[in-house]
ROMAR-488545 format. One record per atom (N, C-alpha, C, O): z, y, x; residue in one letter. Coordinates in steps of 0.2 Angstrom, whole numbers, plus 5000, padded with zeros to 4 digits. Each point is the difference from the previous one (the first is absolute). Last residue first. Layout:
N
ZYXa ...
This chain:
552
504351405110s 500449975005s 499649995006s 500249985006s 499450204973c 499749945003c 500549985006c 500150045005c 500650114973k 499950005007k 499749935003k 500449954998k 499450194978v 500249945003v 499850005007v 499550005002v 501050194977p 499649985006p 500349935002p 500650005000p 499350074974e 500550015006e 499649975006e 499749955000e 498850164981g 500449955001g 500550015006g 499950045004g 498250104990t 500750024997t 500549945000t 500650014999t 496950045009g 500649995004g 500750014998g 500450035003g 497249984987m 500550065001m 500549995005m 500350055002m 498249774993a 499650065001a 500450065002a 499950045005a 501149764988l 499749995006l 499650065002l 500150025006l 500949984973k 500549995005k 499750005007k 500350035005k 498349954977t 500250075001t 500650005005t 500050055004t 499249744990t 499550045004t 500250075001t 499950035005t 501549844981t 500049975007t 499550045005t 500150025005t 500050034971k 500650025004k 500049985007k 500250045004k 498049894982i 500050075001i 500650025004i 500050055005i 499949734989m 499550015005m 500050085001m 499950025006m 501549904978s 500249985006s 499550025006s 500250025005s 499350014972i 500550045002i 500249995007i 500150055004i 498349814986v 499750075001v 500650045003v 499950045005v 500649734990l 499550015006l 499850075001l 499950025006l 501649934976v 500349995007v 499550015005v 500150045005v 499149954973t 500450065001t 500350005007t 499950055004t 498949764989c 499550065002c 500450075001c 499850045004c 501449764990g 499749995007g 499650065001g 500050035006g 500949964972f 500650015006f 499750005007f 500150045004f 498549904978a 500150075000a 500550025005a 500050065003a 499649714994v 499450045003v 500150075000v 499950045005v 501749834984v 500049995007v 499450045004v 500150035005v 500049974971g 500550045003g 500149995008g 500150055003g 498449824985m 499750075000m 500650045003m 499850055003m 500749734994a 499650015005a 499750075001a 499950035005a 501549914977l 500450005006l 499550015006l 500250045005l 498849924975y 500350075000y 500450015006y 500050055003y 499149744993t 499550045002t 500250085000t 499850045004t 501749784990q 499850005007q 499550055002q 500050035005q 500749944972a 500550045004a 499850005008a 500150055003a 497849924982n 500749984998n 500450035005n 499950055003n 497349934989r 500550055002r 500849974998r 500149994994r 497449885011k 500550014996k 500550055002k 500349995006k 498049935008k 499750034995k 500550024994k 499950054997k 500149925031t 500449984994t 499750044994t 499950065000t 499349975023l 499949934998l 500349984993l 499849954997l 500550275013k 499349994999k 499949934997k 499549994996k 502650075010i 499850044994i 499349984999i 499850004994i 501149925025f 500249964995f 499950034993f 499849974995f 499650145026c 499649944998c 500249964994c 499649984997c 501750205010l 499450034998l 499549944998l 499650004996l 502549965015p 500050014992p 499450024997p 499849994995p 500249975029p 500149944996p 500150024993p 499749964996p 499850225019l 499549964999l 500249944996l 499649984996l 502150195009i 499450024996i 499549954999i 499849994994i 502349995018f 500250034994f 499350024996f 500150014994f 500049885028a 500549974997a 500150024992a 500249974996a 498150105021l 500049935000l 500549974995l 499949954997l 499950295006a 499449974997a 500049934999a 499949974995a 501950145017c 500050014992c 499449974997c 500049974995c 500050025029a 500549954997a 500150014992a 500049954996a 498550195017s 499849944999s 500549954997s 499849964996s 500850275005t 499350004999t 499949924998t 499949984995t 502350105012a 499850044994a 499349984998a 499850024994a 501049895026g 500349974994g 499950034994g 499949974994g 499350115026f 499649944998f 500449974995f 499649964996f 501450245012l 499350014998l 499649944998l 499750004995l 502749995011e 499850044994e 499350004998e 499849994994e 500949905026f 500149964994f 499950044994f 499849974995f 499950145025v 499549955000v 500249964993v 499549984996v 502050185010v 499450034998v 499449954999v 499750004995v 502449935015g 500050014993g 499450044997g 499949984994g 500349985029l 499849944996l 500150014993l 499649974996l 500050205025d 500449994994d 499849944996d 499450004997d 499750105023c 500649965002c 500449984994c 500549965000c 496750115007t 500650014996t 500649965002t 499849945003t 498050065007m 500050074998m 500750014996m 500150064998m 499149735010l 500250045006l 500150074998l 500450045003l 498749814981s 500749995001s 500350035006s 500650025000s 497049994996l 500450044994l 500849995001l 500350054999l 498349825016t 499950075001t 500450054995t 500350045002t 499649724995l 500450025006l 500050075001l 500550045001l 498149874983a 500750004998a 500550025005a 500550034999a 497249965007s 500150054995s 500750004997s 500350055000s 499049775015i 500050075003i 500250054995i 500450055002i 499349744989v 500650005005v 500050075003v 500650035000v 497549934987l 500750004996l 500650015004l 500450044998l 497449935012s 500150074997s 500650004996s 500450055000s 499149755011t 500250055004t 500150064997t 500450045002t 498949784985t 500749995002t 500250065005t 500550034999t 497249964993f 500550024994f 500749995003f 500450054999f 497949895016i 500050084998i 500550014995i 500350055000i 499449725006i 500450045005i 500050084999i 500550035001i 498349834983h 500749985001h 500450045005h 500650034998h 497149985001r 500350044994r 500749995000r 500450044999r 498449835017n 500050085002n 500350044994n 500450045002n 499349724995p 500650025004p 500050075002p 500550035002p 498749864975h 499750025006h 500550035005h 500450044998h 499249804977y 500550035005y 499550025006y 499649965003y 499150034974p 500549955004p 500450045005p 499950065001p 499350044975e 499849995007e 500449965004e 500650004999e 499750094978d 499549955000d 499749995007d 499549965001d 502250214995a 500249944996a 499549945001a 500349945001a 500150305009f 499649945003f 500249944996f 500249955004f 500850264990w 499350025003w 499649945002w 499450015000w 502849964990y 499750064996y 499350015003y 499550014996y 501949835014e 499849984993e 499750054996e 499649994996e 501150055026n 499549955000n 499849984993n 499450004999n 502450155004m 499450035002m 499449955000m 499550024998m 502749904997v 499850054995v 499350035002v 499650014995v 501449865021e 499749964995e 499850044994e 499549994997e 501650125021r 499349975002r 499749964995r 499450014998r 502850074998c 499650055000c 499349985002c 499550024997c 502249825004v 499950024993v 499550065000v 499549994996v 501249945025f 499649944997f 499850024993f 499450004998f 502150145014a 499350015002a 499649954997a 499450014998a 502849964998e 499850064996e 499250015002e 499650024996e 501649825016l 499949974994l 499750064995l 499549994996l 501150055027p 499349974999p 499949974993p 499550004998p 502750115007l 499450045000l 499349974999l 499650024996l 502549865008t 499850014993t 499450054999t 499750004996t 501349945026t 499749944997t 499850014993t 499649974997t 501650215014l 499449985004l 499649944998l 499450005000l 502750074989m 499450044999m 499449995004m 499450004998m 502649885007n 499749984993n 499450044998n 499549974998n 501850105021l 499549945002l 499749974993l 499449985000l 502250204998g 499350025003g 499649945002g 499450014999g 502749944991f 499650044995f 499350025004f 499449994997f 502349915016f 499749954994f 499550034996f 499549984999f 501750165016l 499549965003l 499749954996l 499449995000l 502350144991r 499450045001r 499549965004r 499450014998r 502749894998a 499650014994a 499450045001a 499549994997a 501949995021i 499749944998i 499650004994i 499549975000i 501750225005n 499550005005n 499649934999n 499449995001n 502650054987v 499450044997v 499449995005v 499550004997v 502549905010m 499749974995m 499450034996m 499649974998m 501650145020l 499649945003l 499749964994l 499449985000l 501150295004n 500349944995n 499649945002n 499450004998n 500250235011d 500449955004d 500349954996d 500449965002d 498350224989q 499549965004q 500449955004q 499749955003q 501150154972p 499950025007p 499649955004p 500049944999p 499450104975f 500649975004f 499950025008f 499550025002f 498950044981n 500650044999n 500649975004n 500550045001n 497349864998n 500050065004n 500650044999n 500150045004n 499449774982l 500349985007l 500050065005l 500450005004l 498650024974v 500850015000v 500349985007v 500550015001v 497150104991n 500249935003n 500850015002n 500250035004n 499050154985g 499549954997g 500249935003g 499949954996g 502250215004l 499350005003l 499649954996l 500249954997l 502350194998t 499649945000t 499350015002t 499650044997t 502350124999k 499749995007k 499549945000k 499849985005k 501650084976d 499450045000d 499750005007d 499450035001d 502149774996g 500050054995g 499350045000g 499549975000g 501749835013f 499750065003f 499850064995f 499950065002f 501249734991t 500350025007t 499750065002t 500450045003t 499049884976l 500750015000l 500350025007l 500550035000l 497249894998y 500150074997y 500750025000y 500250065001y 499249725007g 499850065004g 500150064998g 500250055003g 500549764984s 500350005007s 499850065004s 500450045003s 498549924976l 500750035000l 500450005006l 500350055001l 497549864999a 500050074998a 500750034999a 500150055003a 499649725003m 499850045005m 500050074998m 500250045004m 500349804980v 500550005005v 499850055005v 500450045003v 498149934980l 500550044998l 500650005005l 500350055001l 497749825003c 499950075001c 500650054998c 500150055002c 500149714996a 499950025007a 499950075001a 500350045004a 499849874974v 500650005003v 500050025007v 500450045002v 497649944986l 500350064998l 500750005003l 500350055002l 498449775003s 499750065003s 500450064998s 500150045004s 500349754985i 500350005007i 499850075004i 500450035003i 498649944976g 500850014999g 500350005007g 500450055001g 497349914997t 500150074999t 500850014999t 500250055002t 499149735000s 499850045006s 500250074999s 500350035005s 500049824977y 500549995006y 499850045006y 500550035003y 498149994978h 500650024998h 500549995006h 500450055002h 497549865000t 499950075001t 500750034998t 500250055004t 499549724994v 500050025007v 500050075001v 500350035004v 499649894974r 500749995003r 500050025007r 500450035003r 497549984986s 500550064998s 500749985002s 500350055002s 498049795002f 499950065004f 500550064998f 500250045005f 499849764982r 500349995007r 499950065005r 500450015004r 498750014974d 500749995000d 500349995006d 500550035002d 497249974996i 500250064999i 500850005000i 500350055003i 498449765010t 500150024993t 500350075000t 500350025005t 498949785013p 499950074999p 500050024993p 499450004996p 501549805020k 499850014993k 500050074998k 500450034998k 499849935024r 499849934999r 499850004992r 499549974999r 500350275015l 500549954996l 499749944999l 499449994998l 499450195011s 500349965005s 500549954997s 500349955003s 498550234986g 499649955001g 500349945005g 499849955000g 501350264995y 500049964994y 499549935001y 500249954998y 500050215020i 500749964999i 499949964993i 500349945000i 497950205004l 500049955006l 500749964999l 500049945001l 499750244985l 499649954998l 500049945005l 499949944999l 501350265006s 500349964994s 499649954998s 500349944999s 499550235019n 500149935002n 500249964994n 500149945000n 499450304999h 499449975003h 500149935002h 499549965001h 502350174990h 499549984995h 499449975003h 499749964997h 502550145011c 499849945003c 499449974995c 499949945000c 501950295004v 499349984998v 499849935004v 500050005006v 502150144996f 500049944995f 499349984999f 499949954996f 500750245019a 500449945002a 499849944996a 500149945002a 499050274993f 499749985006f 500349935002f 499749965003f 501250164979s 499449974998s 499749975006s 499749945000s 502250205003i 500149934997i 499449964999i 500049945001i 499650285007v 500349965005v 500249934997v 499949955003v 499350214982g 499549975005g 500249965005g 499749955002g 501850164983i 499649944997i 499549985004i 499949935000i 501350255008a 500449945000a 499749944997a 500049945002a 499150284996e 499949975007e 500349935001e 499849965003e 500650164977f 499349975000f 499949975007f 499649955000f 502550174997i 499949934996i 499349975001i 500049945000i 501350265010g 499549965003g 499949944997g 499849955003g 501950224992d 499350024998d 499449965003d 499550024999d 503049884993n 499850055005n 499250024998n 499749974996n 502849914993i 499250005000i 499950065005i 500350055001i 502049864998i 499649984994i 499350005000i 499749945000i 501750115019l 500349944997l 499649984994l 499949944999l 499950255017s 499549964999s 500249934998s 499749955001s 501750245004g 499450044997g 499549954999g 499550014997g 502349925021r 500150054995r 499450034998r 499550025004r 500849835014l 499849964994l 500150064994l 499749984995l 500050035034q 500350024994q 499749974994q 499449985000q 500649925026g 499750054996g 500550014994g 500449974999g 499849925028k 500049994992k 499950064997k 500150055003k 500149925021s 499449974997s 500050004993s 499449994997s 502550085015e 499550055000e 499349984998e 499650044999e 502449815002a 500050054995a 499450055000a 499850024995a 499949735015p 500450065002p 499950054994p 499550004996p 500249735001v 499650075001v 500450055001v 500550014996v 500049764998r 500250025007r 499650065002r 500050025005r 499849864973f 500750035001f 500250025007f 500550045001f 497449874993a 500050064996a 500750035001a 500150065001a 499049735007q 500150055005q 500150074996q 500150045004q 499549754983t 500649995005t 500250065004t 500550015002t 497649994983v 500649994996v 500650005005v 500550034998v 497349985011v 500250064997v 500650004996v 500450045000v 498849765011t 500250055005t 500250074996t 500550035002t 498749794986i 500749985002i 500250065005i 500650025000i 497249994992i 500450014995i 500849995002i 500450044999i 497849915016i 500150074999i 500550024995i 500450045000i 499149735004v 500450035006v 500150084999v 500550025001v 498149864984i 500749984999i 500450035005i 500550034999i 497250005003m 500350044994m 500749994999m 500450044999m 498449835018s 500250075002s 500250044994s 500450055001s 499049734994v 500550005005v 500250075002v 500650024999v 497449954989l 500649994995l 500650005005l 500550034997l 497549995014a 500150064997a 500749994995a 500350054999a 498949765014f 500350055004f 500250074996f 500550035001f 498249804988g 500749985001g 500450055004g 500650014999g 497150034998s 500450014994s 500749985001s 500450044997s 497949935020a 500450075000a 500450014993a 500450045000a 498349775005k 500649995002k 500450075000k 500650015001k 497049964993a 500549984995a 500750005002a 500550014996a 497250055014l 500650045000l 500649984995l 500450044999l 497549855003k 500250005007k 500650045001k 500450005005k 498449994974a 500449955001a 500349995007a 500649985001a 497750174992i 500650034999i 500649945001i 500550025002i 496950005009d 500449964995d 500750035000d 500450005005d 498050105009r 499750004994r 500449964994r 500050024995r 500850135028y 499949934997y 499650014994y 500150044996y 500650155017l 499349985001l 499949924997l 499449984999l 502750145003s 499650034994s 499349975000s 499750004995s 501849975023l 500249954994l 499650024994l 499849964996l 500050185024p 499749935001p 500149954994p 499649964998p 501450265000y 499350005000y 499749935001y 499549984997y 502950055006s 499750004993s 499350004999s 499749964996s 501350055026i 500249944996i 499750004994i 499749954998i 499750235018g 500149945004g 500249944996g 499849945002g 499950284988l 499449975003l 500149945004l 499549965000l 502450134990v 499649994995v 499349975003v 499749954997v 502050115018f 500249944996f 499549994995f 499849944999f 499950255015l 500049945004l 500149944996l 499649955001l 500550274988v 499449985002v 499949935004v 499649964999v 502550124994m 499649994994m 499349985002m 499749954998m 501950125019v 500149934997v 499549984994v 499849955000v 500150275009a 499749955005a 500149934997a 499649965001a 501450224987r 499250004999r 499749955005r 499649964998r 502850075004r 499849984993r 499349994999r 499749954999r 501750025024n 499750054997n 499749984993n 499749945000n 501349925017t 500650044997t 499750064996t 500350044997t 498449815016l 500349964995l 500550034997l 500349984995l 498550125023l 499650004994l 500449964994l 499950014994l 500850005029w 500350054996w 499750014993w 500250024995w 499049855024l 500549964995l 500350054995l 500349984995l 498350115023f 499649964995f 500549974995f 499850004994f 501550085026s 499450024999s 499649954995s 500149945001s 502650124998m 499549955003m 499350034999m 499850024994m 502250064995d 499950035007d 499549965004d 499850025006d 501049924972e 499750064999e 499850045007e 499650045001e 501549744997l 499350004999l 499750075000l 499450015002l 503049924999s 499650025006s 499250014999s 499750025005s 501949894978p 500150085001p 499650025006p 499850065000p 500249724984f 499850025007f 500050075001f 499450035000f 501349894979m 500149945004m 499850015008m 500349975004m 499450214980h 500749985000h 500149945005h 500549995003h 497350094993d 500450055004d 500749985000d 500350025005d 498349844983m 499850005007m 500450055004m 500349985005m 499950024971v 500349945003v 499949995008v 500449995003v 498550194985q 500850015000q 500349945003q 500550005004q 497149994993p 500350055005p 500750005001p 500350015005p 498849864976i 500049975007i 500250055006i 500349985004i 499650104972t 500549945002t 500049985007t 500550015004t 498050164985d 500750024998d 500549955003d 500650025001d 497049955000g 500250055004g 500850024999g 500250035005g 498949804982i 499949985007i 500350065004i 500349985005i 499450074973i 500649965001i 500149975007i 500550005003i 497550124990v 500650055001v 500649965001v 500450025004v 497749854992c 499950035006c 500650055001c 500350015006c 499649884973f 500249965006f 499950035006f 500449995005f 498950134977a 500749995000a 500349965005a 500550015003a 497150014994m 500350065003m 500850005000m 500350025005m 498549804985m 499950005007m 500350065003m 500350005005m 499849984972g 500549965003g 499950005008g 500449995003g 498150134983g 500750035001g 500549965003g 500450025004g 497549894992f 499950045005f 500750045001f 500250025005f 499649834977a 500049975006a 500050045006a 500449995005a 499450114974f 500749975000f 500049965007f 500650015003f 497350094991l 500550055002l 500749975001l 500450025004l 497949834989w 499950035007w 500550055001w 500349995006w 499749934972q 500349955005q 499950025007q 500449995004q 498850154979a 500750005000a 500349945005a 500450025004a 497250024994i 500350055003i 500850005000i 500450025005i 498449814984s 499850005007s 500450065003s 500349995006s 499750004971i 500549955003i 499949995007i 500549995004i 498150164984a 500750025000a 500449955003a 500550025004a 497249934995v 500150065004v 500850025000v 500350015006v 499049834979l 500049975007l 500150055005l 500449995005l 499450084972g 500649975001g 500049975007g 500650005004g 497450104990s 500650055001s 500649975001s 500550025004s 497749844991k 499950035006k 500650055002k 500350005005k 500349864974g 499350005003g 500150035007g 500549985004g 501349974979f 499750075001f 499450015004f 499750055001f 501549744993c 500250044995c 499650075000c 499850034995c 499949805021h 499849974994h 500150054995h 499650014995h 501150045026q 499350015000q 499849974993q 499550034997q 502749945008v 499950074999v 499350024999v 499850044996v 500849745009t 500250014994t 499950084998t 499850024995t 499749895027a 499549984995a 500350024993a 499550014995a 501950045023q 499450045000q 499549984994q 499750044997q 502349835006f 500150064997f 499450055000f 499950034995f 499749705004s 500350055005s 500150074996s 499750014995s 499349794995d 500549975004d 500250055006d 500349975005d 498650034967t 499950015007t 500649975004t 500549984998t 499250044977g 499649945004g 499950015007g 499549975002g 501750174980s 499350025003s 499649945003s 499450015001s 502949974990l 499650034995l 499350015002l 499550004996l 502049925020k 499949954995k 499550034995k 499649974997k 501250185019s 499549955003s 499849944995s 499549984999s 502250184995n 499350035000n 499549955003n 499450004997n 502849935004i 499850004993i 499350034999i 499649984997i 501450045024v 499949934999v 499749994993v 499649964998v 501250255008i 499449985004i 499849934999i 499449994999i 502750094992l 499450024996l 499349995004l 499549994997l 502749975013c 499849954995c 499450024996c 499649954998c 501250215016v 499849945004v 499749944996v 499549975001v 501550234989t 499350015002t 499749945004t 499449995001t 502950014993w 499649994994w 499250015002w 499649954997w 502150095019d 500049934998d 499549984994d 499749955000d 500650285007v 499649965005v 500049924998v 499549975000v 501950174987v 499350024999v 499649965005v 499449974998v 502950025005v 499849964994v 499350014999v 499649954998v 501250165020t 500049935001t 499849964994t 499649965000t 500850284998l 499349985004l 500049935001l 499449975000l 502650104991g 499550014996g 499349985003g 499649974996g 502350035018i 500149954995i 499450004995i 499749954999i 500450235017l 499949935003l 500049944996l 499649965000l 501050264991l 499349995002l 499849945003l 499549974998l 502850094998v 499649984993v 499249995002v 499749964997v 501750115021t 500249934998t 499649984993t 499849944999t 499950285010g 499749955004g 500249934998g 499549955000g 501550234989a 499349994998a 499649955004a 499649974998a 502750075007l 499949974994l 499349994998l 499849954998l 500650165023l 500349945000l 499949964993l 499849945000l 498450245009g 500750004998g 500349934999g 499649954999g 498150115009a 500150004993a 500750014998a 500150024994a 499149995029n 499650044996n 500250004993n 499950054996n 501349815018k 500150075002k 499650054996k 500250054998k 499549725000f 500650024996f 500150075002f 500350044996f 497949865015a 499950014993a 500650024996a 499950044996a 500449905027y 499650074999y 499850014993y 500050064998y 501049735007p 500550065000p 499750075000p 500350044997p 498249775004q 500350014994q 500650055000q 500150034995q 498349895023g 499950074997g 500450004993g 500050064997g 499749735016i 500350055004i 500150074998i 500450045002i 498449784987i 500750004998i 500450055005i 500550024998i 497149945003g 500250054995g 500850004999g 500250054998g 498549795015a 500250065004a 500350054995a 500450055002a 499649724987g 499750025006g 500250065003g 500650025000g 499849814979i 500450035004i 499750015007i 500049965005i 498649954978i 500350064998i 500550035005i 500050065001i 498949745004s 499550054999s 500350074997s 499750055000s 501649755003n 499850035006n 499550055000n 500050055004n 500749844976a 500550045003a 499950035006a 500150065002a 498449794989m 499950064997m 500650055002m 499950065001m 500049725009n 499450045001n 500050074997n 499850055003n 501949794992m 500150035007m 499450045002m 500050065003m 499949834976f 500550055000f 500150045007f 500050065000f 498749754998s 499650054997s 500550065000s 499850065001s 501149745007n 499550035004n 499750064998n 499950055003n 501549834982r 500450035005r 499550045005r 500150055002r 499049824980m 500350064998m 500350045006m 500050065000m 498249775008g 500550004995g 500250074998g 499850055003g 497749885008s 500750015001s 500550004994s 499750014995s 497749905016r 500450034995r 500750015002r 500249975005r 497050005005p 500849995001p 500350044994p 499850054998p 497849834998k 500350065003k 500850005001k 500349964996k 498249864994a 500150005007a 500350075003a 500150005006a 499449964971s 500549965002s 500149995007s 500649995003s 497650134987e 500650044999e 500649965002e 500550025003e 497049975007l 500549964996l 500650044999l 500350025005l 497950075008h 499649974994h 500549964996h 499950004994h 500750125027d 499550044996d 499749984994d 499750034996d 501849845018e 500450064997e 499550054996e 500250034996e 499049785018p 500249984993p 500450064996p 500050004994p 498150015026d 500750024999d 500249984993d 499850044995d 498049905023f 500350004993f 500850015001f 500349975003f 498050015015d 500150074997d 500450004993d 500150054998d 499349745013a 500250045006a 500250074997a 500550035003a 498449824983a 500749995001a 500350045005a 500650025000a 497149984997v 500350044995v 500849995001v 500350054999v 498349835015t 500050075002t 500350044995t 500450055001t 499549724995v 500450015006v 500050085002v 500550035001v 498149894981s 500750004998s 500550015006s 500550044999s 497149925003p 500250074999p 500750014998p 500350055001p 498549775015a 500450004994a 500250074998a 500450025003a 497449855011e 500550055000e 500450004993e 499749984995e 498649855021i 500250024993i 500650055001i 500449985004i 498249895013g 499850074999g 500250024993g 499750054997g 500149695006t 500250055005t 499750074997t 499650004996t 500649734997l 500150074996l 500250055005l 500650025000l 498049765007l 500650025000l 500050074996l 499550045001l 498749764995p 500150065004p 500750024999p 500350004994p 499049745003l 500050064996l 500250065005l 500450005005l 498949724995r 500150065003r 499950064996r 499550014997r 500849705003q 499950064996q 500250065004q 500650005003q 498449755005v 500650055000v 499950064996v 499450035001v 499649705005r 499950064996r 500650045000r 500649984997r 498649845022e 500550024995e 499850064997e 499950065003e 498249785006r 500550055003r 500550024994r 499850004994r 498249855004g 500649975003g 500550055003g 500649985002g 497450064984d 499849995008d 500649975003d 500050005006d 500150054971d 499549955001d 499949995007d 499849945002d 502550164992g 499350014997g 499649945002g 500249955002g 502550054993h 499550015005h 499350014997h 499949974995h 503050034999g 499450014998g 499550015005g 500050055004g 502449934999e 499749944999e 499250004997e 499749954999e 501750245006l 500149965006l 499649944999l 499749975005l 500550194978y 499550025005y 500049955006y 499549995003y 502049984978d 499349984998d 499550025006d 499549975001d 502850085001e 499949935000e 499349984998e 499749955003e 500650295009g 500449964996g 499849934999g 499649975004g 499750245009e 500049935002e 500549964996e 500449975003e 498350285000l 500449964995l 499949935001l 499549974998l 500150265018e 499849934999e 500549974995e 500650005002e 498550275004i 500649955000i 499749934997i 499650004996i 499450235018w 499949954995w 500749965000w 500349995005w 498550265005e 500549955001e 500049964993e 499950024995e 497950115015a 500650014996a 500549945001a 499849945002a 497950145009g 500649965003g 500650014996g 500550005003g 497350104994q 500550045002q 500649955003q 500550035003q 497549884987a 499850035006a 500650045003a 500050025006a 500149874973h 500149965006h 499850035007h 500349985005h 500450194976g 499849934999g 500149965007g 500450015004g 500050224987n 500549975003n 499849925000n 500549965001n 498150204989m 500250045006m 500549965004m 500150015006m 498949904974s 499550025004s 500250035007s 499750005005s 501849954978r 499849945003r 499550015005r 499949975005r 500950214982r 500549985005r 499849945004r 500149995006r 498650074975v 499950055005v 500549995006v 499850005006v 500249864975p 499549995004p 499950055006p 499749985005p 502649934984d 499650064999d 499349995005d 500149995006d 501349794984e 500050055006e 499550064998e 499449984998e 501949874983e 499450005004e 500150065005e 500350054999e 501149784985f 500150055005f 499450015004f 500049965005f 500549934970r 499750005006r 500150065004r 500050064997r 501049784981v 500150065003v 499650005007v 500249955004v 499149884976r 500550015005r 500050075003r 499450035000r 499349864981n 500550054999n 500550015006n 500550044999n 497749795001p 499750074998p 500550055000p 499950065002p 500249725014t 500350024993t 499750074999t 500150055004t 498949855013r 500349944997r 500350024994r 500049964995r 497950185013p 500749995002p 500349944996p 499749984995p 497750045014t 500450024994t 500849995002t 500149955004t 497850015010g 500550055002g 500450024994g 500450055001g 497849784999d 499850074999d 500650055001d 499950064998d 501049705002p 499350024998p 499950074999p 500450034996p 501649865019r 499950024993r 499250025000r 499850045004r 502049805013p 499450044999p 499950024993p 500249964995p 502250005018h 499549964995h 499450044999h 500150064998h 501950015014a 499549975004a 499549974996a 499449985003a 502650114987f 499650065004f 499449975003f 499550045001f 502049824990s 499650024994s 499650065003s 499550024998s 501349795019s 500350054996s 499550034995s 499449995001s 500849755008q 499650075001q 500350054996q 500249994994q 500549755018r 500150054995r 499650065001r 500050035006r 499449725004k 500450075001k 500050044994k 499550014997k 500349715004f 499650074999f 500550055002f 500650004998f 500149785002s 499349995003s 499750075000s 499550005003s 502849954989n 499950015007n 499350005003n 499950025005n 501450054970g 499749955004g 499950025007g 500250065002g 500550074978n 500649975004n 499749945004n 500449975003n 498150164983p 500650055001p 500549975005p 500250045004p 497249904996r 500649974997r 500650055002r 500050025006r 497150014992t 500650015004t 500649964996t 499950004994t 497850034998g 499949975007g 500650015004g 500049985006g 499850194975p 499749945000p 499849975007p 499950045005p 502250124992y 499350014998y 499749935001y 500349955003y 502450164994a 499549955003a 499350004997a 499950014994a 502250195009p 499649954996p 499649965004p 499750015005p 502650085004s 499350034999s 499649954996s 500249945001s 502250065007t 499850004993t 499350024999t 499950024994t 501749875027s 499650054998s 499949994993s 500049944997s 501949995024t 499649984994t 499650064998t 500150065002t 501249965017a 499849935001a 499549984994a 499549965001a 500950305007r 500449954997r 499649935001r 499450005001r 500650255014s 499749954996s 500449954997s 500549985003s 500050215013s 500350004993s 499649954996s 500150014993s 499350035030s 500749964999s 500350014993s 500449964999s 497550145009p 500049934997p 500649974999p 500149954997p 499750325002s 499949955005s 500049934997s 500249994994s 499950214993p 499950035007p 499949955005p 499750015005p 499649974968s 500649995005s 499850025007s 499450005002s 499749994973l 499950065005l 500649995004l 500550045000l 499149814982h 499649995005h 500050065005h 499849995006h 501450004973r 500149945002r 499750005007r 500349975005r 499650224982s 500749995001s 500149935004s 500549995003s 497350074989g 500250045006g 500849995002g 500150005006g 499049894975a 499849975006a 500250045006a 500149975005a 500450124974k 500449945001k 499849975007k 500449975004k 498450224989p 500750025003p 500449935001p 500450005004p 497049974996s 500450024996s 500750025003s 500149985006s 497450065004f 500549944999f 500550034996f 500250064999f 497550025015a 500249994992a 500549945000a 499849954999a 499150095021l 500550054999l 500350014993l 500550034999l 497749825009d 500749975000d 500550065000d 500649994999d 497150045003d 500249984993d 500749985000d 500350004994d 498850065027e 500050064995e 500249984993e 500450044997e 499549805021s 500550055002s 500050064995s 500550034999s 498049784998d 500749984999d 500550065001d 500450014996d 497350025009s 500150004993s 500749984998s 500350034995s 499049965028n 500050074997n 500250004993n 500450044997n 499649805023h 500249994993h 500150074997h 500650014997h 498649985025e 499749934997e 500249994993e 499749974996e 501150225016h 499350014998h 499749944997h 499650004996h 502750005011l 499950044995l 499350014998l 499850004994l 500849875025l 500249974994l 499950044993l 499749984995l 500050135026q 499549954999q 500149964994q 499549994996q 502150165010r 499450034998r 499549964999r 499650004995r 502349925014s 500250024993s 499450034998s 499849994994s 500149955028e 500049944996e 500150024993e 499649984995e 500750195020s 499349985000s 499949944996s 499550004996s 502750075010m 499750044994m 499349994999m 499850004995m 
């Protein structure tokens, strides 16, 4: 390296001026080793030299002296080294240099007889910002074509799974409140209305230019609209958390008591047969850790398990209804046409069918997201859900009559093996589904209070813990799943399904036509059901006029 520095100082003008070379010359002569040299050269001949003779050595154009340091080509692109960096990383710093020993440099010699070698500093210390950006680049956030898409069948499965949830277990109870004929008419009519309002959410999004249900309501009604949609979504999700806790207490202890009768006499293990102890242990031990996940995608497998458990429950109720002893069956007389609990029945049915918060997500997941294709997905999903709920409601209510409970599985004897399998499936499903509702509640709280702030782990833990503990505490105070369905179905479900979507449509539509008048009628229906159902349900809870439900 000392010889390289000496040659550099002796030919300082050459080493500095020779940094100006054309891209063409660079492509020919910037060779990493002399082995890439060619036998012939196209370098120009200067006076006193012969291009192909043997008496004179060829000289490179870089080695030819130039008067007054003027460049050989005025318009040549020059790559000049930064004087500040040259002063800091110059010869005294011992910077690394590369020797270009191409065909011209090997044969070109200076006046002192030493070989003239072109030396350039290595391009060191250069950072590529694109590498850092690429590490954090997610194409799904920037490219529509990179986002995962699904076909009609997958979208149908997603929507059907969001409809056929825990609410299906309460459909026989809805028929008990409304009556057989009135319950059937209500179930079919509300399914049609829900189908229309789900499609209406996508239409409203198109009209308002927004990409979410919350943004659409906020676009139409400002801050008050955001408050209304946030409260409705939070109440619906929190009601789901309470319902899931009650279902866990209704199912798992009965299964453990039947499978292991001796557990009740064992120390500590007897807790597995106690309803409240099982709710606390399983919710805090399984559901709470799962609720701490930030990414809802980690719980995606729970959806498939939920659909399987719903199918098992429907098959169980239909097939085991014929094996129920006579003393467990109730009376149908007096409630075949209509009953006085029709408004509570609307709340229970609405709780089962609300999937409006997922509608735009399913619409955006279509490979060809058009309103016609999404409408077909919605029609198929609500149709299949209607059949499943109708089968469950008729099988349960015609079997147990006026003795039908909010959780129809509690009407079956504890020693029925198939019913116990259905209970176990249902209870385990609720353990993995509860975190999904906690995720919705937490996101609503973050979007409303901390929309412009980054993620903070302490806030995340505080919100999650408070949600799970509060839902568990309230569910420990009641054993009646039907009351939970009635209360939250009458408030949040009615607002999400029957009030806010048509209200936004009326606001966004300037011309009055048949659809706008239909929307006005649906809004009036939703408001009426919300007020009357909430008054009746809260009065029943406060006065204790409802049928007492014994906790197992």
